[in-house]
C-alpha positions in Angstrom: 13.0 3.3 41.0 14.8 7.1 39.8 16.8 6.2 43.3 18.2 3.4 42.3 19.5 4.6 38.7 20.8 7.3 40.5 23.0 5.4 43.1 23.9 2.9 40.2 24.8 6.2 37.9 27.2 7.1 41.4 29.1 4.0 41.1 29.8 3.5 37.7 26.8 1.9 36.2 26.3 2.4 32.2 23.1 2.4 31.2 22.1 0.5 28.0 18.6 0.6 26.0 17.5 -1.8 23.3 14.6 -0.9 21.4 13.0 -3.6 19.3 12.7 -2.8 15.4 9.3 -2.8 14.1 7.6 -2.3 17.6 6.7 1.0 19.4 5.7 -0.3 23.3 8.1 -3.2 24.5 5.3 -6.6 25.4 6.4 -9.4 28.2 7.3 -11.3 25.3 10.3 -9.3 23.8 10.9 -8.2 27.6 11.3 -12.4 27.6 13.0 -12.9 24.9 15.6 -10.2 25.5 16.5 -11.8 28.5 16.7 -15.6 27.7 18.7 -14.0 25.0 21.6 -13.1 27.3 21.2 -16.3 29.7 22.1 -17.8 26.7 24.8 -15.5 25.7 26.0 -16.3 29.6 25.7 -19.8 29.0 27.3 -20.6 25.7 30.0 -17.9 26.2 28.7 -16.3 22.8 30.6 -13.2 24.1 33.6 -13.5 26.0 33.9 -13.1 30.1 30.1 -11.9 29.8 28.3 -12.8 33.1 24.4 -11.7 34.2 26.2 -10.7 37.6 27.2 -7.6 36.0 24.1 -6.6 34.8 20.6 -5.5 35.9 17.6 -5.6 34.1 14.5 -3.7 35.7 11.3 -4.4 34.9 10.0 -2.8 32.0 7.1 0.1 32.7 3.9 -0.6 31.3 4.1 1.1 27.3 7.7 2.2 27.8 9.9 1.7 24.3 12.7 0.4 25.0 14.2 -2.1 27.2 16.8 -1.0 30.2 20.3 -3.3 31.2 22.1 -1.5 33.6 25.9 -2.3 33.1 27.3 -2.3 36.4 31.0 -1.3 35.3 32.1 0.1 31.9 34.1 -3.2 31.5 30.6 -4.6 30.9 29.1 -2.3 28.8 31.7 -2.7 26.8 31.3 -6.3 27.2 27.5 -6.3 26.1 28.9 -4.5 22.7 31.7 -6.9 21.6 29.7 -8.5 19.1 27.8 -5.8 17.5 24.9 -8.2 16.3 24.1 -11.5 18.3 21.7 -14.1 16.4 19.9 -17.2 18.6 17.1 -19.2 16.8 14.6 -21.1 17.9 11.2 -22.3 16.7 8.9 -20.1 18.7 10.2 -16.6 18.6 12.0 -13.8 17.0 13.1 -10.4 18.0 15.7 -7.6 17.1 17.1 -5.0 19.0 18.8 -1.8 18.3 21.2 -1.1 21.1 21.6 2.9 22.5 24.7 3.9 24.8 25.1 7.2 25.8 22.6 9.1 23.7 24.2 7.8 20.4 22.7 5.3 18.0 24.8 2.2 16.1 25.0 -0.5 18.1 23.0 -3.6 17.0 22.3 -6.7 18.8 20.0 -9.1 16.9 17.9 -11.8 18.9 16.0 -13.3 15.5 14.3 -16.6 16.2 13.6 -18.8 13.2 10.4 -19.1 12.7 8.0 -16.4 13.9 8.0 -12.5 13.6 11.3 -11.5 10.9 13.3 -13.6 9.3 16.5 -12.4 9.8 18.6 -13.3 6.4 15.0 -12.0 4.2 14.2 -8.8 6.5 16.3 -7.3 8.9 19.7 -8.1 7.0 18.5 -6.3 3.9 17.8 -3.6 6.5 20.6 -3.0 7.7 22.6 -3.0 4.5 20.2 -0.8 3.3 21.3 1.7 6.6 24.9 1.0 6.3 25.8 1.6 2.9 25.0 4.9 3.2 27.8 5.0 5.3 30.5 2.6 4.7 32.6 5.3 2.5 33.0 8.0 5.6 36.0 7.7 7.8 35.6 5.6 10.8 34.3 7.5 13.8 32.4 10.4 11.7 28.8 10.5 12.9 27.0 12.7 11.0 24.2 10.4 11.2 24.1 9.3 14.7 21.2 7.0 13.4 23.7 4.8 11.4 26.3 2.4 12.3 29.9 1.8 9.7 29.9 -1.4 7.8 33.2 -2.3 9.6 31.4 -1.8 13.4 28.8 -4.8 12.1 29.5 -8.2 13.4 27.0 -11.4 12.8 27.2 -14.1 14.8 24.0 -17.3 14.1 23.6 -19.2 17.4 22.8 -22.8 17.1 18.8 -23.8 16.6 17.2 -24.3 20.1 14.0 -24.0 21.9 13.3 -20.9 23.5 13.0 -20.9 27.5 15.9 -23.3 27.4 
């Protein structure tokens, strides 16, 4: 696995990490949810030019604290981060993922599925406003607190309700 990562890095790959909100260890349903979310992103063209063929998601090892996605190029990594928040809804599953790129926290992709787990508008969105409210007045690009992101960096897209697994 380490050799695979080294080869990918030499070939210009970018490593993007997804850490679920309110979770200390990755579960199989969270991994499946993220994979489904990206499949939905491609199918419904939620991010312009997003093609799953430009990414790899190695199986998450047991007791992992984050999910790795390998973007084959810097452009592919940028596409995944283009919309800072992506929301999907379904009656079965809910999950929120914080995204880390190049060691700097602050980009967020939300996969919030209606009816299970956290409700985005009641739980997650207020958390964002509390976090982001402390950095709204900072000049853009200033990173005194790497765990924060500027309000201008937050975009919210709510996808249609659909069944998990479609």
